[in-house]
N, CA, C and O atoms as a Tripos MOL2 file, in Angstrom:
@<TRIPOS>MOLECULE
protein
  288   287    72     0     0
PROTEIN
NO_CHARGES

@<TRIPOS>ATOM
      1 N         -36.3030  -50.6930   13.0880 N.3       1 UNK1
      2 CA        -36.3230  -49.6530   14.2190 C.3       1 UNK1
      3 C         -37.8260  -49.6190   14.4530 C.2       1 UNK1
      4 O         -38.6460  -49.9910   13.6130 O.2       1 UNK1
      5 N         -38.1520  -49.1020   15.7700 N.am      2 UNK2
      6 CA        -39.6560  -48.9220   15.8900 C.3       2 UNK2
      7 C         -39.8970  -47.4620   15.8860 C.2       2 UNK2
      8 O         -38.9770  -46.6440   15.9170 O.2       2 UNK2
      9 N         -41.2990  -47.1150   15.8430 N.am      3 UNK3
     10 CA        -41.8290  -45.7920   15.7500 C.3       3 UNK3
     11 C         -41.1550  -44.8640   16.9460 C.2       3 UNK3
     12 O         -40.8860  -43.6830   16.7280 O.2       3 UNK3
     13 N         -40.9310  -45.4230   18.0900 N.am      4 UNK4
     14 CA        -40.5080  -44.6900   19.1780 C.3       4 UNK4
     15 C         -39.1740  -43.9490   18.9440 C.2       4 UNK4
     16 O         -38.9020  -42.9190   19.5620 O.2       4 UNK4
     17 N         -38.3040  -44.5340   17.9810 N.am      5 UNK5
     18 CA        -36.8750  -44.1800   17.7920 C.3       5 UNK5
     19 C         -36.8930  -43.0770   16.7310 C.2       5 UNK5
     20 O         -35.8800  -42.4100   16.5230 O.2       5 UNK5
     21 N         -38.1310  -42.8580   15.9980 N.am      6 UNK6
     22 CA        -38.1290  -41.7150   15.0190 C.3       6 UNK6
     23 C         -38.0780  -40.3440   15.6590 C.2       6 UNK6
     24 O         -38.5120  -40.1700   16.7980 O.2       6 UNK6
     25 N         -37.6200  -39.4970   15.0300 N.am      7 UNK7
     26 CA        -37.4170  -38.0910   15.5680 C.3       7 UNK7
     27 C         -38.5020  -37.2590   15.1070 C.2       7 UNK7
     28 O         -39.1350  -37.6380   14.1220 O.2       7 UNK7
     29 N         -38.8270  -36.0940   15.7270 N.am      8 UNK8
     30 CA        -39.7120  -35.0770   15.2880 C.3       8 UNK8
     31 C         -39.4530  -34.6350   14.0480 C.2       8 UNK8
     32 O         -38.2830  -34.3600   13.7810 O.2       8 UNK8
     33 N         -40.4810  -34.4750   13.0400 N.am      9 UNK9
     34 CA        -40.2320  -34.0450   11.6490 C.3       9 UNK9
     35 C         -39.8300  -35.1230   10.6750 C.2       9 UNK9
     36 O         -39.7260  -34.9330    9.4630 O.2       9 UNK9
     37 N         -39.6190  -36.2310   11.2670 N.am     10 UNK10
     38 CA        -39.1920  -37.3860   10.2370 C.3      10 UNK10
     39 C         -40.5160  -38.0480    9.7540 C.2      10 UNK10
     40 O         -41.5370  -38.1190   10.4380 O.2      10 UNK10
     41 N         -40.3600  -38.5540    8.4070 N.am     11 UNK11
     42 CA        -41.5410  -39.3830    7.9740 C.3      11 UNK11
     43 C         -40.9580  -40.8070    7.7770 C.2      11 UNK11
     44 O         -39.8540  -40.9630    7.2570 O.2      11 UNK11
     45 N         -41.7250  -41.8460    8.2050 N.am     12 UNK12
     46 CA        -41.3330  -43.0980    8.2530 C.3      12 UNK12
     47 C         -42.3640  -44.0520    7.4460 C.2      12 UNK12
     48 O         -43.4510  -43.5860    7.1060 O.2      12 UNK12
     49 N         -42.0550  -45.2380    7.1770 N.am     13 UNK13
     50 CA        -43.0070  -46.0050    6.4620 C.3      13 UNK13
     51 C         -43.0390  -47.3410    7.4690 C.2      13 UNK13
     52 O         -42.0430  -47.8970    7.9320 O.2      13 UNK13
     53 N         -44.3820  -47.7010    7.6820 N.am     14 UNK14
     54 CA        -44.7280  -48.7290    8.6760 C.3      14 UNK14
     55 C         -44.3630  -50.1340    7.9490 C.2      14 UNK14
     56 O         -44.9350  -50.3460    6.8800 O.2      14 UNK14
     57 N         -43.5210  -51.0430    8.4060 N.am     15 UNK15
     58 CA        -43.1900  -52.1690    7.8870 C.3      15 UNK15
     59 C         -44.0290  -53.4190    8.5440 C.2      15 UNK15
     60 O         -44.3900  -54.4040    7.9010 O.2      15 UNK15
     61 N         -44.2550  -53.2180    9.8350 N.am     16 UNK16
     62 CA        -45.1120  -54.2460   10.4420 C.3      16 UNK16
     63 C         -45.7220  -53.7910   11.7340 C.2      16 UNK16
     64 O         -45.3040  -52.7670   12.2740 O.2      16 UNK16
     65 N         -46.6120  -54.4440   12.2110 N.am     17 UNK17
     66 CA        -47.1240  -54.0640   13.7320 C.3      17 UNK17
     67 C         -46.9890  -55.4760   14.5220 C.2      17 UNK17
     68 O         -47.5110  -56.5430   14.1970 O.2      17 UNK17
     69 N         -46.3540  -55.2770   15.3780 N.am     18 UNK18
     70 CA        -46.0490  -56.6300   16.2880 C.3      18 UNK18
     71 C         -47.3280  -56.9150   17.1320 C.2      18 UNK18
     72 O         -48.0730  -55.9830   17.4350 O.2      18 UNK18
     73 N         -47.5710  -58.1190   17.4910 N.am     19 UNK19
     74 CA        -48.6870  -58.4830   18.3720 C.3      19 UNK19
     75 C         -48.4190  -57.8790   19.8240 C.2      19 UNK19
     76 O         -47.3690  -58.0740   20.4370 O.2      19 UNK19
     77 N         -49.3630  -57.2100   20.2480 N.am     20 UNK20
     78 CA        -49.3360  -56.6580   21.5740 C.3      20 UNK20
     79 C         -50.7290  -56.3550   22.0590 C.2      20 UNK20
     80 O         -51.7380  -56.5980   21.3980 O.2      20 UNK20
     81 N         -50.7170  -55.7770   23.3280 N.am     21 UNK21
     82 CA        -52.1800  -55.4430   23.7690 C.3      21 UNK21
     83 C         -52.9780  -54.4200   23.0370 C.2      21 UNK21
     84 O         -54.2040  -54.4380   23.1490 O.2      21 UNK21
     85 N         -52.3320  -53.4550   22.2340 N.am     22 UNK22
     86 CA        -52.8340  -52.4670   21.4510 C.3      22 UNK22
     87 C         -52.9750  -52.9180   20.0180 C.2      22 UNK22
     88 O         -53.4720  -52.1720   19.1750 O.2      22 UNK22
     89 N         -52.5820  -54.0250   19.7600 N.am     23 UNK23
     90 CA        -52.6170  -54.4710   18.3220 C.3      23 UNK23
     91 C         -53.8460  -54.0650   17.5230 C.2      23 UNK23
     92 O         -53.7840  -53.2510   16.6020 O.2      23 UNK23
     93 N         -54.8530  -54.6060   17.8750 N.am     24 UNK24
     94 CA        -56.2330  -54.4480   17.2550 C.3      24 UNK24
     95 C         -56.5380  -52.8940   17.0440 C.2      24 UNK24
     96 O         -56.9210  -52.4750   15.9520 O.2      24 UNK24
     97 N         -56.3580  -52.1090   18.0870 N.am     25 UNK25
     98 CA        -56.4960  -50.6880   18.1260 C.3      25 UNK25
     99 C         -55.5730  -49.9990   17.1080 C.2      25 UNK25
    100 O         -56.0450  -49.1340   16.3690 O.2      25 UNK25
    101 N         -54.2600  -50.3500   17.0400 N.am     26 UNK26
    102 CA        -53.4990  -49.7720   16.0400 C.3      26 UNK26
    103 C         -53.8310  -49.9740   14.7440 C.2      26 UNK26
    104 O         -53.6570  -49.0330   13.9700 O.2      26 UNK26
    105 N         -54.3640  -51.2090   14.2520 N.am     27 UNK27
    106 CA        -54.7180  -51.5260   12.9740 C.3      27 UNK27
    107 C         -55.9340  -50.6950   12.7560 C.2      27 UNK27
    108 O         -56.1020  -50.1470   11.6660 O.2      27 UNK27
    109 N         -56.8300  -50.5620   13.7690 N.am     28 UNK28
    110 CA        -58.0770  -49.7420   13.6080 C.3      28 UNK28
    111 C         -57.7520  -48.2190   13.2550 C.2      28 UNK28
    112 O         -58.4500  -47.5460   12.4960 O.2      28 UNK28
    113 N         -56.6740  -47.7890   13.8620 N.am     29 UNK29
    114 CA        -56.3130  -46.4810   13.6690 C.3      29 UNK29
    115 C         -55.5120  -46.1960   12.2300 C.2      29 UNK29
    116 O         -55.1130  -45.0760   11.9120 O.2      29 UNK29
    117 N         -55.3770  -47.1450   11.5850 N.am     30 UNK30
    118 CA        -54.6230  -47.2260   10.3320 C.3      30 UNK30
    119 C         -53.2120  -47.4920   10.2380 C.2      30 UNK30
    120 O         -52.5810  -47.3020    9.1980 O.2      30 UNK30
    121 N         -52.7500  -47.8880   11.2080 N.am     31 UNK31
    122 CA        -51.2970  -48.4380   11.4620 C.3      31 UNK31
    123 C         -51.0840  -49.7810   10.5670 C.2      31 UNK31
    124 O         -50.8550  -50.8470   11.1390 O.2      31 UNK31
    125 N         -51.1620  -49.7060    9.1900 N.am     32 UNK32
    126 CA        -50.9100  -50.9500    8.5100 C.3      32 UNK32
    127 C         -49.6810  -50.8830    7.7450 C.2      32 UNK32
    128 O         -49.3560  -49.7650    7.3460 O.2      32 UNK32
    129 N         -48.9180  -51.8950    7.4570 N.am     33 UNK33
    130 CA        -47.7800  -51.9040    6.4890 C.3      33 UNK33
    131 C         -48.0430  -51.1520    5.1080 C.2      33 UNK33
    132 O         -48.9900  -51.3630    4.3500 O.2      33 UNK33
    133 N         -47.0290  -50.2500    4.9400 N.am     34 UNK34
    134 CA        -47.0240  -49.4500    3.7930 C.3      34 UNK34
    135 C         -47.3820  -48.0800    3.9670 C.2      34 UNK34
    136 O         -47.1550  -47.2120    3.1240 O.2      34 UNK34
    137 N         -48.0000  -47.8690    5.1790 N.am     35 UNK35
    138 CA        -48.5100  -46.5060    5.5080 C.3      35 UNK35
    139 C         -47.4420  -45.4210    5.8420 C.2      35 UNK35
    140 O         -46.5520  -45.7620    6.6210 O.2      35 UNK35
    141 N         -47.4300  -44.3520    5.4210 N.am     36 UNK36
    142 CA        -46.3330  -43.2760    5.8060 C.3      36 UNK36
    143 C         -46.8620  -42.7020    6.9860 C.2      36 UNK36
    144 O         -48.0680  -42.4590    7.0410 O.2      36 UNK36
    145 N         -45.9780  -42.4110    8.1050 N.am     37 UNK37
    146 CA        -46.5150  -41.7420    9.2020 C.3      37 UNK37
    147 C         -45.3490  -40.5390    9.4230 C.2      37 UNK37
    148 O         -44.1570  -40.7430    9.1930 O.2      37 UNK37
    149 N         -45.7910  -39.4800    9.8200 N.am     38 UNK38
    150 CA        -44.9170  -38.1780   10.0230 C.3      38 UNK38
    151 C         -44.9860  -38.1240   11.5030 C.2      38 UNK38
    152 O         -46.0530  -38.2460   12.1050 O.2      38 UNK38
    153 N         -43.8300  -37.9380   12.0950 N.am     39 UNK39
    154 CA        -43.8680  -37.5800   13.6810 C.3      39 UNK39
    155 C         -43.7350  -36.0760   13.7500 C.2      39 UNK39
    156 O         -42.7990  -35.4030   13.3170 O.2      39 UNK39
    157 N         -44.7360  -35.6970   14.3130 N.am     40 UNK40
    158 CA        -44.9570  -34.1080   14.5040 C.3      40 UNK40
    159 C         -44.2590  -33.6740   15.7570 C.2      40 UNK40
    160 O         -43.7020  -32.5770   15.7460 O.2      40 UNK40
    161 N         -44.2280  -34.4440   16.8790 N.am     41 UNK41
    162 CA        -43.7150  -33.7610   18.1390 C.3      41 UNK41
    163 C         -43.5580  -35.0900   19.0890 C.2      41 UNK41
    164 O         -44.3140  -36.0510   18.9420 O.2      41 UNK41
    165 N         -42.6390  -35.0680   19.9590 N.am     42 UNK42
    166 CA        -42.3120  -36.2250   20.9950 C.3      42 UNK42
    167 C         -42.2620  -35.4330   22.2700 C.2      42 UNK42
    168 O         -41.5450  -34.4480   22.4460 O.2      42 UNK42
    169 N         -43.1240  -35.9780   23.1750 N.am     43 UNK43
    170 CA        -43.0970  -35.2920   24.5770 C.3      43 UNK43
    171 C         -42.2300  -35.9570   25.4120 C.2      43 UNK43
    172 O         -41.8930  -37.0960   25.0890 O.2      43 UNK43
    173 N         -41.7490  -35.4030   26.5520 N.am     44 UNK44
    174 CA        -40.7710  -35.9360   27.3640 C.3      44 UNK44
    175 C         -41.2770  -37.2960   28.0070 C.2      44 UNK44
    176 O         -40.4850  -38.2280   28.1450 O.2      44 UNK44
    177 N         -42.4910  -37.3900   28.3660 N.am     45 UNK45
    178 CA        -42.8610  -38.7260   28.8360 C.3      45 UNK45
    179 C         -42.9630  -39.8180   27.7060 C.2      45 UNK45
    180 O         -43.2610  -40.9600   28.0560 O.2      45 UNK45
    181 N         -42.7690  -39.5900   26.5690 N.am     46 UNK46
    182 CA        -42.7280  -40.5360   25.5260 C.3      46 UNK46
    183 C         -43.8820  -40.6240   24.5920 C.2      46 UNK46
    184 O         -43.8720  -41.3610   23.6060 O.2      46 UNK46
    185 N         -44.9240  -39.8190   24.9400 N.am     47 UNK47
    186 CA        -46.0720  -39.8050   24.0320 C.3      47 UNK47
    187 C         -45.6990  -38.9040   22.6750 C.2      47 UNK47
    188 O         -45.1780  -37.7910   22.7520 O.2      47 UNK47
    189 N         -45.9970  -39.4630   21.6130 N.am     48 UNK48
    190 CA        -45.6420  -38.6790   20.3230 C.3      48 UNK48
    191 C         -46.9640  -38.3000   19.5940 C.2      48 UNK48
    192 O         -48.0010  -38.9560   19.6950 O.2      48 UNK48
    193 N         -46.8320  -37.2970   18.9310 N.am     49 UNK49
    194 CA        -47.9510  -36.8150   18.0050 C.3      49 UNK49
    195 C         -47.5070  -37.1800   16.6090 C.2      49 UNK49
    196 O         -46.4600  -36.7590   16.1180 O.2      49 UNK49
    197 N         -48.4290  -38.0540   15.9380 N.am     50 UNK50
    198 CA        -48.0660  -38.5690   14.6840 C.3      50 UNK50
    199 C         -49.1730  -38.2570   13.6670 C.2      50 UNK50
    200 O         -50.3310  -38.2030   14.0830 O.2      50 UNK50
    201 N         -48.9340  -38.0660   12.4750 N.am     51 UNK51
    202 CA        -49.7160  -37.6510   11.3230 C.3      51 UNK51
    203 C         -49.8040  -38.8890   10.3310 C.2      51 UNK51
    204 O         -48.7730  -39.2660    9.7740 O.2      51 UNK51
    205 N         -50.8440  -39.4370   10.1320 N.am     52 UNK52
    206 CA        -51.1400  -40.5480    9.0250 C.3      52 UNK52
    207 C         -52.5780  -40.4030    8.4510 C.2      52 UNK52
    208 O         -53.4840  -39.8980    9.1140 O.2      52 UNK52
    209 N         -52.7390  -40.8630    7.2100 N.am     53 UNK53
    210 CA        -53.8280  -41.0810    6.5800 C.3      53 UNK53
    211 C         -54.9190  -39.8940    6.8450 C.2      53 UNK53
    212 O         -56.1210  -40.0860    7.0320 O.2      53 UNK53
    213 N         -54.2680  -38.6460    6.8260 N.am     54 UNK54
    214 CA        -55.0540  -37.4600    6.8750 C.3      54 UNK54
    215 C         -55.5080  -36.9750    8.2130 C.2      54 UNK54
    216 O         -56.3460  -36.0760    8.2820 O.2      54 UNK54
    217 N         -55.0420  -37.4790    9.1850 N.am     55 UNK55
    218 CA        -55.2630  -37.1120   10.6610 C.3      55 UNK55
    219 C         -54.0810  -37.0860   11.5140 C.2      55 UNK55
    220 O         -53.0110  -37.5920   11.1750 O.2      55 UNK55
    221 N         -54.2970  -36.4430   12.7170 N.am     56 UNK56
    222 CA        -53.2420  -36.5940   13.6510 C.3      56 UNK56
    223 C         -53.5500  -37.1240   14.8380 C.2      56 UNK56
    224 O         -54.6490  -36.8670   15.3300 O.2      56 UNK56
    225 N         -52.6250  -37.9650   15.5080 N.am     57 UNK57
    226 CA        -53.0370  -38.7950   16.6660 C.3      57 UNK57
    227 C         -51.9310  -38.7810   17.7250 C.2      57 UNK57
    228 O         -50.7480  -38.8620   17.3950 O.2      57 UNK57
    229 N         -52.3280  -38.6780   19.0150 N.am     58 UNK58
    230 CA        -51.3210  -38.8150   20.0670 C.3      58 UNK58
    231 C         -51.1480  -40.4910   20.3360 C.2      58 UNK58
    232 O         -52.1120  -41.2350   20.5180 O.2      58 UNK58
    233 N         -49.8730  -40.8870   20.3270 N.am     59 UNK59
    234 CA        -49.5680  -42.2330   20.5500 C.3      59 UNK59
    235 C         -48.6800  -42.5050   21.7650 C.2      59 UNK59
    236 O         -47.5970  -41.9380   21.9090 O.2      59 UNK59
    237 N         -49.1640  -43.3740   22.6150 N.am     60 UNK60
    238 CA        -48.3750  -43.6320   23.8250 C.3      60 UNK60
    239 C         -47.1120  -44.4630   23.4880 C.2      60 UNK60
    240 O         -47.1050  -45.3110   22.5950 O.2      60 UNK60
    241 N         -46.0930  -44.1760   24.2270 N.am     61 UNK61
    242 CA        -44.8640  -44.8290   23.9800 C.3      61 UNK61
    243 C         -44.9780  -46.3530   24.0270 C.2      61 UNK61
    244 O         -44.4160  -46.9720   23.1230 O.2      61 UNK61
    245 N         -45.6150  -47.0110   24.9380 N.am     62 UNK62
    246 CA        -45.7240  -48.5000   25.0170 C.3      62 UNK62
    247 C         -46.2820  -49.1140   23.6120 C.2      62 UNK62
    248 O         -45.8810  -50.1970   23.1860 O.2      62 UNK62
    249 N         -47.3220  -48.2490   22.8860 N.am     63 UNK63
    250 CA        -47.9190  -48.7330   21.7390 C.3      63 UNK63
    251 C         -46.9510  -48.6740   20.5870 C.2      63 UNK63
    252 O         -46.8320  -49.5540   19.7340 O.2      63 UNK63
    253 N         -46.1980  -47.4260   20.6520 N.am     64 UNK64
    254 CA        -45.3080  -47.0980   19.5420 C.3      64 UNK64
    255 C         -44.1750  -48.0480   19.4100 C.2      64 UNK64
    256 O         -43.6720  -48.2860   18.3120 O.2      64 UNK64
    257 N         -43.7350  -48.6370   20.6020 N.am     65 UNK65
    258 CA        -42.8120  -49.5920   20.4040 C.3      65 UNK65
    259 C         -43.1100  -50.9130   19.6820 C.2      65 UNK65
    260 O         -42.2180  -51.7020   19.3690 O.2      65 UNK65
    261 N         -44.2750  -51.0890   19.4610 N.am     66 UNK66
    262 CA        -44.6550  -52.3500   18.6370 C.3      66 UNK66
    263 C         -44.9980  -52.0110   17.2520 C.2      66 UNK66
    264 O         -45.5880  -52.8710   16.5990 O.2      66 UNK66
    265 N         -44.6920  -50.7930   16.6630 N.am     67 UNK67
    266 CA        -44.8470  -50.4440   15.3010 C.3      67 UNK67
    267 C         -43.4310  -50.3560   14.7150 C.2      67 UNK67
    268 O         -42.6710  -49.4480   15.0540 O.2      67 UNK67
    269 N         -43.0590  -51.3620   13.7790 N.am     68 UNK68
    270 CA        -41.9060  -51.5710   13.2070 C.3      68 UNK68
    271 C         -41.7830  -50.6800   11.9150 C.2      68 UNK68
    272 O         -42.6300  -50.8610   11.0400 O.2      68 UNK68
    273 N         -40.8510  -49.7800   11.7260 N.am     69 UNK69
    274 CA        -40.8380  -48.7900   10.7390 C.3      69 UNK69
    275 C         -39.4220  -48.7360   10.0240 C.2      69 UNK69
    276 O         -38.4100  -49.1460   10.5930 O.2      69 UNK69
    277 N         -39.4120  -48.1950    8.7150 N.am     70 UNK70
    278 CA        -38.2710  -48.0290    7.9780 C.3      70 UNK70
    279 C         -38.1640  -46.4740    7.6620 C.2      70 UNK70
    280 O         -39.1630  -45.7660    7.5320 O.2      70 UNK70
    281 N         -37.0310  -46.0700    7.5640 N.am     71 UNK71
    282 CA        -36.8000  -44.5680    7.1080 C.3      71 UNK71
    283 C         -37.0110  -44.5490    5.6810 C.2      71 UNK71
    284 O         -36.7070  -45.4910    4.9490 O.2      71 UNK71
    285 N         -37.5870  -43.3560    5.2490 N.am     72 UNK72
    286 CA        -37.6450  -43.1100    3.8410 C.3      72 UNK72
    287 C         -36.5020  -42.5030    3.2000 C.2      72 UNK72
    288 O         -36.5200  -42.2790    1.9890 O.2      72 UNK72
@<TRIPOS>BOND
     1     1     2 1
     2     2     3 1
     3     3     4 2
     4     3     5 am
     5     5     6 1
     6     6     7 1
     7     7     8 2
     8     7     9 am
     9     9    10 1
    10    10    11 1
    11    11    12 2
    12    11    13 am
    13    13    14 1
    14    14    15 1
    15    15    16 2
    16    15    17 am
    17    17    18 1
    18    18    19 1
    19    19    20 2
    20    19    21 am
    21    21    22 1
    22    22    23 1
    23    23    24 2
    24    23    25 am
    25    25    26 1
    26    26    27 1
    27    27    28 2
    28    27    29 am
    29    29    30 1
    30    30    31 1
    31    31    32 2
    32    31    33 am
    33    33    34 1
    34    34    35 1
    35    35    36 2
    36    35    37 am
    37    37    38 1
    38    38    39 1
    39    39    40 2
    40    39    41 am
    41    41    42 1
    42    42    43 1
    43    43    44 2
    44    43    45 am
    45    45    46 1
    46    46    47 1
    47    47    48 2
    48    47    49 am
    49    49    50 1
    50    50    51 1
    51    51    52 2
    52    51    53 am
    53    53    54 1
    54    54    55 1
    55    55    56 2
    56    55    57 am
    57    57    58 1
    58    58    59 1
    59    59    60 2
    60    59    61 am
    61    61    62 1
    62    62    63 1
    63    63    64 2
    64    63    65 am
    65    65    66 1
    66    66    67 1
    67    67    68 2
    68    67    69 am
    69    69    70 1
    70    70    71 1
    71    71    72 2
    72    71    73 am
    73    73    74 1
    74    74    75 1
    75    75    76 2
    76    75    77 am
    77    77    78 1
    78    78    79 1
    79    79    80 2
    80    79    81 am
    81    81    82 1
    82    82    83 1
    83    83    84 2
    84    83    85 am
    85    85    86 1
    86    86    87 1
    87    87    88 2
    88    87    89 am
    89    89    90 1
    90    90    91 1
    91    91    92 2
    92    91    93 am
    93    93    94 1
    94    94    95 1
    95    95    96 2
    96    95    97 am
    97    97    98 1
    98    98    99 1
    99    99   100 2
   100    99   101 am
   101   101   102 1
   102   102   103 1
   103   103   104 2
   104   103   105 am
   105   105   106 1
   106   106   107 1
   107   107   108 2
   108   107   109 am
   109   109   110 1
   110   110   111 1
   111   111   112 2
   112   111   113 am
   113   113   114 1
   114   114   115 1
   115   115   116 2
   116   115   117 am
   117   117   118 1
   118   118   119 1
   119   119   120 2
   120   119   121 am
   121   121   122 1
   122   122   123 1
   123   123   124 2
   124   123   125 am
   125   125   126 1
   126   126   127 1
   127   127   128 2
   128   127   129 am
   129   129   130 1
   130   130   131 1
   131   131   132 2
   132   131   133 am
   133   133   134 1
   134   134   135 1
   135   135   136 2
   136   135   137 am
   137   137   138 1
   138   138   139 1
   139   139   140 2
   140   139   141 am
   141   141   142 1
   142   142   143 1
   143   143   144 2
   144   143   145 am
   145   145   146 1
   146   146   147 1
   147   147   148 2
   148   147   149 am
   149   149   150 1
   150   150   151 1
   151   151   152 2
   152   151   153 am
   153   153   154 1
   154   154   155 1
   155   155   156 2
   156   155   157 am
   157   157   158 1
   158   158   159 1
   159   159   160 2
   160   159   161 am
   161   161   162 1
   162   162   163 1
   163   163   164 2
   164   163   165 am
   165   165   166 1
   166   166   167 1
   167   167   168 2
   168   167   169 am
   169   169   170 1
   170   170   171 1
   171   171   172 2
   172   171   173 am
   173   173   174 1
   174   174   175 1
   175   175   176 2
   176   175   177 am
   177   177   178 1
   178   178   179 1
   179   179   180 2
   180   179   181 am
   181   181   182 1
   182   182   183 1
   183   183   184 2
   184   183   185 am
   185   185   186 1
   186   186   187 1
   187   187   188 2
   188   187   189 am
   189   189   190 1
   190   190   191 1
   191   191   192 2
   192   191   193 am
   193   193   194 1
   194   194   195 1
   195   195   196 2
   196   195   197 am
   197   197   198 1
   198   198   199 1
   199   199   200 2
   200   199   201 am
   201   201   202 1
   202   202   203 1
   203   203   204 2
   204   203   205 am
   205   205   206 1
   206   206   207 1
   207   207   208 2
   208   207   209 am
   209   209   210 1
   210   210   211 1
   211   211   212 2
   212   211   213 am
   213   213   214 1
   214   214   215 1
   215   215   216 2
   216   215   217 am
   217   217   218 1
   218   218   219 1
   219   219   220 2
   220   219   221 am
   221   221   222 1
   222   222   223 1
   223   223   224 2
   224   223   225 am
   225   225   226 1
   226   226   227 1
   227   227   228 2
   228   227   229 am
   229   229   230 1
   230   230   231 1
   231   231   232 2
   232   231   233 am
   233   233   234 1
   234   234   235 1
   235   235   236 2
   236   235   237 am
   237   237   238 1
   238   238   239 1
   239   239   240 2
   240   239   241 am
   241   241   242 1
   242   242   243 1
   243   243   244 2
   244   243   245 am
   245   245   246 1
   246   246   247 1
   247   247   248 2
   248   247   249 am
   249   249   250 1
   250   250   251 1
   251   251   252 2
   252   251   253 am
   253   253   254 1
   254   254   255 1
   255   255   256 2
   256   255   257 am
   257   257   258 1
   258   258   259 1
   259   259   260 2
   260   259   261 am
   261   261   262 1
   262   262   263 1
   263   263   264 2
   264   263   265 am
   265   265   266 1
   266   266   267 1
   267   267   268 2
   268   267   269 am
   269   269   270 1
   270   270   271 1
   271   271   272 2
   272   271   273 am
   273   273   274 1
   274   274   275 1
   275   275   276 2
   276   275   277 am
   277   277   278 1
   278   278   279 1
   279   279   280 2
   280   279   281 am
   281   281   282 1
   282   282   283 1
   283   283   284 2
   284   283   285 am
   285   285   286 1
   286   286   287 1
   287   287   288 2
@<TRIPOS>SUBSTRUCTURE
     1 UNK1         2 RESIDUE 1 A UNK
     2 UNK2         6 RESIDUE 1 A UNK
     3 UNK3        10 RESIDUE 1 A UNK
     4 UNK4        14 RESIDUE 1 A UNK
     5 UNK5        18 RESIDUE 1 A UNK
     6 UNK6        22 RESIDUE 1 A UNK
     7 UNK7        26 RESIDUE 1 A UNK
     8 UNK8        30 RESIDUE 1 A UNK
     9 UNK9        34 RESIDUE 1 A UNK
    10 UNK10       38 RESIDUE 1 A UNK
    11 UNK11       42 RESIDUE 1 A UNK
    12 UNK12       46 RESIDUE 1 A UNK
    13 UNK13       50 RESIDUE 1 A UNK
    14 UNK14       54 RESIDUE 1 A UNK
    15 UNK15       58 RESIDUE 1 A UNK
    16 UNK16       62 RESIDUE 1 A UNK
    17 UNK17       66 RESIDUE 1 A UNK
    18 UNK18       70 RESIDUE 1 A UNK
    19 UNK19       74 RESIDUE 1 A UNK
    20 UNK20       78 RESIDUE 1 A UNK
    21 UNK21       82 RESIDUE 1 A UNK
    22 UNK22       86 RESIDUE 1 A UNK
    23 UNK23       90 RESIDUE 1 A UNK
    24 UNK24       94 RESIDUE 1 A UNK
    25 UNK25       98 RESIDUE 1 A UNK
    26 UNK26      102 RESIDUE 1 A UNK
    27 UNK27      106 RESIDUE 1 A UNK
    28 UNK28      110 RESIDUE 1 A UNK
    29 UNK29      114 RESIDUE 1 A UNK
    30 UNK30      118 RESIDUE 1 A UNK
    31 UNK31      122 RESIDUE 1 A UNK
    32 UNK32      126 RESIDUE 1 A UNK
    33 UNK33      130 RESIDUE 1 A UNK
    34 UNK34      134 RESIDUE 1 A UNK
    35 UNK35      138 RESIDUE 1 A UNK
    36 UNK36      142 RESIDUE 1 A UNK
    37 UNK37      146 RESIDUE 1 A UNK
    38 UNK38      150 RESIDUE 1 A UNK
    39 UNK39      154 RESIDUE 1 A UNK
    40 UNK40      158 RESIDUE 1 A UNK
    41 UNK41      162 RESIDUE 1 A UNK
    42 UNK42      166 RESIDUE 1 A UNK
    43 UNK43      170 RESIDUE 1 A UNK
    44 UNK44      174 RESIDUE 1 A UNK
    45 UNK45      178 RESIDUE 1 A UNK
    46 UNK46      182 RESIDUE 1 A UNK
    47 UNK47      186 RESIDUE 1 A UNK
    48 UNK48      190 RESIDUE 1 A UNK
    49 UNK49      194 RESIDUE 1 A UNK
    50 UNK50      198 RESIDUE 1 A UNK
    51 UNK51      202 RESIDUE 1 A UNK
    52 UNK52      206 RESIDUE 1 A UNK
    53 UNK53      210 RESIDUE 1 A UNK
    54 UNK54      214 RESIDUE 1 A UNK
    55 UNK55      218 RESIDUE 1 A UNK
    56 UNK56      222 RESIDUE 1 A UNK
    57 UNK57      226 RESIDUE 1 A UNK
    58 UNK58      230 RESIDUE 1 A UNK
    59 UNK59      234 RESIDUE 1 A UNK
    60 UNK60      238 RESIDUE 1 A UNK
    61 UNK61      242 RESIDUE 1 A UNK
    62 UNK62      246 RESIDUE 1 A UNK
    63 UNK63      250 RESIDUE 1 A UNK
    64 UNK64      254 RESIDUE 1 A UNK
    65 UNK65      258 RESIDUE 1 A UNK
    66 UNK66      262 RESIDUE 1 A UNK
    67 UNK67      266 RESIDUE 1 A UNK
    68 UNK68      270 RESIDUE 1 A UNK
    69 UNK69      274 RESIDUE 1 A UNK
    70 UNK70      278 RESIDUE 1 A UNK
    71 UNK71      282 RESIDUE 1 A UNK
    72 UNK72      286 RESIDUE 1 A UNK
């Protein structure tokens, strides 16, 4: 499943990041395999608030679709 399919309050683990326009930026933000991500909130427009590596980040839906995750 991808990160956009996770629900608010759920913690998931990143399995892979697919090649996309935001690929390098996602890696720079710490979206690397094995990292746990907690979904804090999901907005109606698809933007989601996620917590990883000690900080919180707003992520656009089109970037989140390229982050492959597994449920813990």
